[in-house]
C-alpha positions as CSV (number, residue, x, y, z in Angstrom):
1,M,-0.6,-9.5,-13.0
2,K,-1.0,-8.4,-16.6
3,V,-2.0,-4.7,-17.1
4,S,-2.8,-2.8,-20.3
5,A,-2.7,0.8,-21.6
6,V,-5.1,1.5,-24.5
7,Q,-3.9,4.1,-26.9
8,C,-7.2,4.8,-28.7
9,R,-8.7,7.7,-30.8
10,I,-10.3,10.4,-28.7
11,G,-14.1,10.4,-28.9
12,D,-14.2,7.1,-30.7
13,F,-15.8,4.3,-28.6
14,K,-15.3,1.8,-31.4
15,S,-11.5,2.4,-31.3
16,A,-11.5,2.1,-27.5
17,E,-13.5,-1.1,-27.5
18,R,-11.6,-2.7,-30.4
19,L,-8.2,-2.1,-28.7
20,A,-9.5,-3.1,-25.2
21,K,-10.6,-6.5,-26.7
22,I,-7.1,-7.0,-27.9
23,A,-5.9,-6.4,-24.3
24,V,-8.4,-9.0,-23.1
25,E,-7.1,-11.5,-25.7
26,K,-3.6,-10.9,-24.3
27,D,-5.0,-11.8,-20.8
28,A,-4.9,-8.3,-19.3
29,E,-6.6,-8.1,-15.9
30,I,-6.6,-4.3,-15.6
31,I,-7.2,-2.1,-18.7
32,L,-6.6,1.7,-18.6
33,F,-8.2,4.1,-21.1
34,P,-6.7,7.6,-21.7
35,E,-7.9,10.7,-20.0
36,Y,-11.0,12.1,-21.7
37,F,-10.9,9.2,-24.2
38,S,-14.6,9.6,-25.0
39,Y,-14.7,13.4,-25.1
40,D,-14.5,14.9,-28.6
41,R,-16.4,17.8,-27.1
42,F,-17.0,19.1,-23.6
43,S,-20.5,17.8,-22.7
44,L,-22.0,16.2,-19.6
45,E,-24.1,14.1,-22.0
46,I,-21.0,12.0,-22.7
47,T,-20.7,11.1,-19.0
48,D,-23.5,8.6,-18.7
49,I,-22.5,7.0,-22.1
50,T,-18.9,6.6,-20.9
51,L,-19.8,5.1,-17.6
52,K,-22.2,2.6,-19.2
53,F,-19.4,1.6,-21.7
54,L,-16.9,1.1,-18.8
55,K,-19.4,-0.9,-16.7
56,N,-20.6,-3.1,-19.5
57,F,-17.1,-3.8,-20.9
58,S,-15.8,-4.9,-17.5
59,K,-18.9,-7.1,-17.1
60,D,-18.9,-8.6,-20.5
61,Y,-15.2,-9.5,-20.4
62,G,-14.6,-10.1,-16.7
63,V,-11.8,-7.6,-16.3
64,A,-11.1,-4.4,-14.4
65,V,-11.2,-1.2,-16.4
66,C,-10.5,2.4,-15.6
67,G,-11.6,5.5,-17.4
68,N,-12.5,9.1,-16.6
69,V,-15.5,11.4,-17.0
70,V,-16.6,14.9,-16.2
71,I,-19.2,14.7,-13.5
72,E,-21.2,17.2,-11.5
73,D,-20.7,16.7,-7.8
74,N,-20.6,20.0,-5.8
75,G,-19.1,21.5,-9.0
76,L,-17.5,19.8,-11.9
77,K,-14.9,17.1,-11.3
78,N,-12.5,15.1,-13.6
79,R,-13.3,11.7,-12.0
80,A,-11.7,8.4,-12.9
81,Y,-13.7,5.2,-12.2
82,I,-12.6,1.6,-11.8
83,F,-15.1,-1.1,-12.6
84,K,-14.5,-4.8,-12.2
85,N,-17.0,-7.4,-13.6
86,G,-19.6,-4.7,-13.9
87,E,-19.3,-3.5,-10.3
88,L,-17.9,-0.2,-9.2
89,I,-14.7,-0.6,-7.2
90,G,-14.1,3.2,-6.6
91,Y,-13.2,6.5,-8.1
92,Q,-10.6,9.2,-7.9
93,D,-11.0,12.9,-8.5
94,K,-8.1,14.7,-10.3
95,I,-6.1,16.5,-7.6
96,H,-4.4,18.9,-9.9
97,P,-6.7,20.1,-12.7
98,T,-4.8,22.1,-15.4
99,R,-5.5,25.7,-16.2
100,I,-7.5,24.7,-19.3
101,E,-9.7,22.4,-17.1
102,R,-10.2,25.1,-14.5
103,S,-11.4,27.4,-17.3
104,Y,-14.1,24.9,-17.9
105,G,-15.1,24.9,-14.2
106,I,-13.4,21.7,-13.1
107,S,-12.4,21.8,-9.4
108,R,-9.8,19.8,-7.7
109,G,-10.0,16.6,-5.5
110,N,-8.1,16.6,-2.2
111,K,-7.3,13.0,-1.4
112,L,-5.5,10.1,-3.0
113,E,-7.6,7.0,-2.8
114,V,-6.3,3.4,-2.9
115,F,-8.3,0.5,-4.2
116,E,-7.7,-3.3,-4.2
117,V,-8.0,-5.1,-7.5
118,N,-7.0,-8.8,-7.7
119,N,-4.8,-8.6,-4.6
120,A,-3.0,-5.5,-5.9
121,K,-3.3,-2.0,-4.3
122,I,-4.2,0.5,-7.1
123,C,-4.2,4.3,-7.2
124,I,-5.1,6.7,-10.0
125,L,-2.8,9.6,-10.7
126,I,-4.8,11.5,-13.3
127,C,-2.6,13.2,-16.0
128,A,-0.8,16.1,-14.4
129,D,-0.9,14.5,-10.9
130,I,2.1,12.5,-11.9
131,L,4.1,15.7,-12.2
132,Y,3.8,16.4,-8.5
133,P,6.4,14.4,-6.5
134,E,4.6,14.9,-3.2
135,I,1.4,13.2,-4.2
136,C,3.4,10.4,-5.9
137,R,5.3,9.8,-2.7
138,I,2.0,9.6,-0.8
139,A,1.0,6.8,-3.1
140,G,4.2,5.0,-2.2
141,L,3.7,5.6,1.5
142,K,0.2,4.0,1.1
143,F,2.0,0.9,-0.3
144,V,0.5,1.2,-3.8
145,D,1.5,-1.6,-6.2
146,I,0.3,-0.1,-9.4
147,A,-0.5,3.6,-10.2
148,L,-2.8,4.2,-13.2
149,N,-2.1,7.4,-15.1
150,P,-4.7,8.3,-17.7
151,V,-3.2,11.2,-19.7
152,V,-3.8,13.8,-22.4
153,S,-0.4,14.3,-24.0
154,F,-0.4,17.5,-26.1
155,K,1.7,17.3,-29.3
156,Y,3.1,20.7,-28.7
157,S,4.3,21.5,-25.2
158,E,6.4,24.3,-23.5
159,L,8.0,21.7,-21.2
160,P,11.7,21.0,-22.0
161,G,13.4,17.6,-22.5
162,K,10.7,16.2,-24.8
163,D,12.9,13.2,-25.7
164,Y,13.3,12.2,-22.1
165,R,9.8,12.5,-20.7
166,Y,9.6,8.7,-20.2
167,C,12.4,9.1,-17.6
168,L,9.9,10.8,-15.3
169,Y,8.0,7.5,-15.1
170,F,11.0,5.4,-14.3
171,T,11.9,7.8,-11.6
172,R,8.5,7.8,-10.0
173,S,8.5,3.9,-10.1
174,F,12.0,3.7,-8.7
175,E,11.6,6.1,-5.8
176,N,8.1,5.1,-4.8
177,C,8.2,1.3,-5.4
178,Y,5.3,0.9,-7.8
179,A,4.5,0.2,-11.4
180,I,2.9,2.9,-13.5
181,V,0.5,2.4,-16.4
182,K,0.2,5.4,-18.6
183,A,-2.5,5.6,-21.3
184,S,-2.7,8.5,-23.7
185,G,-5.1,9.0,-26.6
186,I,-4.6,10.4,-30.1
187,G,-6.6,13.0,-32.0
188,T,-8.1,16.3,-31.0
189,T,-9.2,17.2,-27.5
190,F,-12.4,19.0,-26.6
191,S,-10.4,22.2,-26.2
192,G,-9.2,21.9,-29.8
193,S,-5.6,20.9,-29.1
194,E,-3.8,18.0,-30.9
195,A,-3.0,15.1,-28.7
196,V,-0.6,12.2,-29.3
197,G,-0.1,8.8,-27.6
198,R,2.9,8.4,-25.5
199,S,1.6,5.4,-23.6
200,L,4.0,3.3,-21.5
201,I,4.3,0.9,-18.6
202,S,7.1,1.4,-16.1
203,T,8.6,-0.3,-13.1
204,F,11.7,0.3,-11.0
205,D,13.5,-1.9,-13.6
206,G,12.8,0.6,-16.4
207,I,10.2,1.2,-19.1
208,I,9.0,-2.3,-19.8
209,A,6.5,-1.4,-22.5
210,K,6.3,1.7,-24.7
211,S,4.2,2.8,-27.7
212,E,6.2,2.6,-30.9
213,D,4.3,5.4,-32.7
214,E,2.7,8.3,-30.8
215,N,0.4,9.0,-33.8
216,T,-1.3,5.6,-34.1
217,E,-3.5,3.4,-32.1
218,D,-1.7,0.9,-29.9
219,V,-2.3,-1.6,-27.1
220,L,0.4,-2.1,-24.5
221,V,0.3,-5.2,-22.2
222,A,2.9,-6.1,-19.6
223,E,3.3,-8.5,-16.7
224,I,3.7,-6.9,-13.3
225,D,5.4,-9.0,-10.6
226,L,3.6,-8.0,-7.4
227,D,5.8,-10.1,-5.2
228,R,8.9,-8.3,-6.6
229,I,7.3,-4.9,-5.9
230,K,6.8,-5.9,-2.3
231,K,10.4,-7.1,-1.9
232,Y,11.7,-3.9,-3.4
233,R,9.6,-1.9,-1.0
234,E,11.5,-3.6,1.8
235,V,14.9,-2.7,0.2
236,N,14.1,1.0,-0.6
237,Y,14.7,2.5,2.8
238,T,13.8,6.1,1.5
239,L,10.1,5.2,2.0
240,Y,10.4,4.9,5.7
241,D,13.9,6.3,6.8
242,R,13.4,10.0,6.6
243,N,14.5,13.1,8.6
244,L,11.0,14.6,9.1
245,D,12.4,17.8,10.7
246,A,14.0,18.8,7.3
247,Y,10.6,18.9,5.6
248,C,9.1,21.7,7.6
249,E,10.4,24.2,5.0
250,L,8.4,22.5,2.3
251,F,5.1,23.2,4.1
252,L,6.2,26.7,5.1
253,A,7.1,27.5,1.5
254,L,3.7,26.2,0.2
255,N,1.8,28.1,2.8
256,N,3.6,31.4,2.0
257,R,2.8,31.3,-1.7
C-alpha cells in the first residue's frame, strides 16, 4: 500500500490540493494532510469548507484522505476525518489537546478508534497523541497497521533533542508494530506561532521517507508492506507477553496526580 504525507502551506487550499494531486500521480492510496492545514485563523466557518474539500478530493481522485477540523459537538473538538471515494469512513477526536488548544475551548476525546481502509487497519494519533506511549501501545494492541499523525510542528520548541525527534517515530513503529505517516504544515498557525514541516514516514525498519527541507512544500510517498507488518507482529512478543501485575503502579500514579 502506498501512503503519502502532504507538507502544504497552512491556510492555503491551493497548496494542499496541488501537492495532493502529486501524491495521486505517485499512486498514493491514503493521503494525510497536516493538523489544522486549512486554518490560518481560528474560525468554525473553515470547518464546512475543509470537510467539503476532503470529501470532494477523495471522490474526484478515488483515494482515501485524512484531515482535521474544529467541530462543535458537546463542546469544541479537534476532529480528524477519513474520507474514501467521497464517503465518510470515520473520525477521531484528539485525545490530548495542548494547552493552547484548551485555551480556545477544545476538549479531549477519550477513545482511540480503528478504521479499515483498503484492507489495512488505520488509526489517527493527532499531533501530541504520538507523545503518549500508552495510547500508542493501545493502537498496537488493536493491531493497527498504519497510524496517521497529522501535526503542527512549532519552529521553536522547549523540548530537548531537536536533532533526534525523528527517533521517536521509529521507536513507536518498532515497539508497536505499525507504520506511521506524519504530515506537518508550514507557515503561521491560527495562534500566531511559526510552524515548519517535519513530515516523515516510519516503519520498524527505520525512517523510510523524510522531508528534505522543513521550510518548503513537499510530498512524501512510500510503500508500506502490510504482510511484513503482520509477520513482525507475530515476532514482537512484547505486544502480548507482559507481566500485567507490574503495571498496577502506572494506574495508581495517574490516579494520584
